[in-house]
C-alpha positions as CSV (number, residue, x, y, z in Angstrom):
1,X,117.0,123.1,57.3
2,X,114.3,125.7,57.7
3,X,115.2,129.3,58.1
4,X,112.9,131.8,59.7
5,X,113.2,135.5,59.8
6,X,113.9,137.2,63.1
7,X,110.4,138.7,63.1
8,X,108.9,135.2,62.8
9,X,111.0,133.8,65.7
10,X,109.9,136.7,67.9
11,X,106.2,136.1,67.0
12,X,106.6,132.4,67.9
13,X,108.1,133.3,71.3
14,X,105.2,135.7,72.0
15,X,102.6,133.0,71.1
16,X,104.4,130.4,73.3
17,X,104.4,132.9,76.1
18,X,100.7,133.6,75.8
19,X,99.9,129.9,75.6
20,X,102.0,129.3,78.7
21,X,100.2,132.0,80.6
22,X,96.8,130.6,79.5
23,X,97.8,127.1,80.6
24,X,99.0,128.4,84.0
25,X,95.7,130.2,84.6
26,X,93.7,127.1,83.6
27,X,95.8,124.8,85.9
28,X,95.6,127.3,88.8
29,X,91.8,127.7,88.3
30,X,91.4,123.9,88.4
31,X,93.3,123.6,91.7
32,X,91.3,126.5,93.2
33,X,88.1,125.0,92.0
34,X,88.9,121.6,93.6
35,X,89.8,123.3,96.9
36,X,86.6,125.3,97.0
37,X,84.3,122.4,96.0
38,X,86.0,119.8,98.3
39,X,83.5,118.2,100.6
40,X,83.8,118.6,104.3
41,X,85.6,115.7,106.0
42,X,83.2,115.9,108.9
43,X,80.3,115.0,106.6
44,X,81.4,111.4,106.8
45,X,82.4,111.3,110.5
46,X,81.5,108.2,112.5
47,X,82.5,104.7,113.4
48,X,82.5,102.1,110.7
49,X,82.6,98.4,111.4
50,X,83.3,95.1,109.6
51,X,83.7,92.0,111.7
52,X,87.0,91.2,109.8
53,X,89.0,94.0,111.3
54,X,89.2,96.7,113.9
55,X,86.8,99.6,113.5
56,X,87.6,102.6,111.3
57,X,86.9,105.9,113.1
58,X,86.6,109.2,111.2
59,X,86.5,112.2,113.6
60,X,87.7,115.8,113.7
61,X,89.4,115.6,110.2
62,X,91.4,112.4,111.1
63,X,90.9,108.8,110.2
64,X,92.0,106.0,112.6
65,X,92.1,102.3,112.9
66,X,93.7,100.6,115.8
67,X,96.1,102.9,117.6
68,X,97.1,105.1,114.7
69,X,95.3,108.2,113.3
70,X,96.2,110.0,110.1
71,X,95.2,113.2,108.3
72,X,93.4,112.5,105.0
73,X,91.9,114.2,101.9
74,X,88.2,113.8,100.8
75,X,87.4,114.5,97.2
76,X,84.2,114.5,95.2
77,X,85.2,112.2,92.3
78,X,83.2,111.1,89.3
79,X,81.6,108.1,91.0
80,X,81.2,109.7,94.4
81,X,83.2,110.6,97.5
82,X,86.7,109.2,97.7
83,X,89.2,109.7,100.5
84,X,93.0,109.3,100.4
85,X,95.1,108.5,103.4
86,X,98.9,108.2,103.5
87,X,98.6,104.8,105.2
88,X,97.6,101.3,104.5
89,X,94.9,99.4,106.3
90,X,95.5,96.1,108.0
91,X,93.3,93.8,110.1
92,X,94.8,95.3,113.3
93,X,95.2,98.9,112.3
94,X,96.6,101.5,109.9
95,X,100.3,101.7,109.1
96,X,102.2,104.6,107.5
97,X,102.7,104.2,103.8
98,X,104.3,106.3,101.0
99,X,101.5,105.4,98.6
100,X,98.0,106.8,99.4
101,X,95.2,104.3,100.0
102,X,91.8,105.2,98.5
103,X,88.7,104.9,100.6
104,X,85.4,104.8,98.7
105,X,82.3,106.0,100.4
106,X,79.0,104.3,99.6
107,X,75.3,104.7,100.2
108,X,73.7,101.3,100.7
109,X,70.0,101.9,100.8
110,X,70.3,105.2,102.8
111,X,73.0,103.7,105.1
112,X,76.5,105.2,104.8
113,X,79.4,102.7,104.3
114,X,83.0,102.8,103.1
115,X,85.0,100.3,101.1
116,X,88.8,99.9,101.7
117,X,91.4,97.4,100.5
118,X,93.0,95.3,103.3
119,X,95.6,92.7,102.5
120,X,94.6,92.7,98.8
121,X,90.9,92.3,99.3
122,X,88.1,95.0,99.4
123,X,86.1,95.1,102.6
124,X,82.9,97.1,103.3
125,X,82.6,98.9,106.7
126,X,79.1,100.0,107.7
127,X,78.4,103.0,109.7
128,X,77.4,102.1,113.3
129,X,77.7,105.5,115.0
130,X,77.2,108.8,113.2
131,X,79.2,111.8,114.5
132,X,77.9,114.1,111.8
133,X,74.9,116.3,112.7
């Protein structure tokens, strides 16, 4: 068993408190930075099409497929823009989901596209109408 003087215990508590404050500031700074640098959702607005399924429409901060529209997040990730929507995509339209579905935005020779998983398979939807100016 290790015994420590009361002064040593007090010093350890102060160090732990300082480390907790530093960690809190770093985590808060990271969240603020990601909010400030988040890309504008309207930068990818448009109608995306793949003949497999109904069109995906991104407009006014919402993403829709079929009859359903959902709010979503757009993040600038390591390999490019990635969106997350609290829904899953199907051939007929989107359905509410507890697990977010990622949407990867691509640049295919200067043409914007997005890739999304539908029924266990990745599909690429190409931009056919651009709403972004």
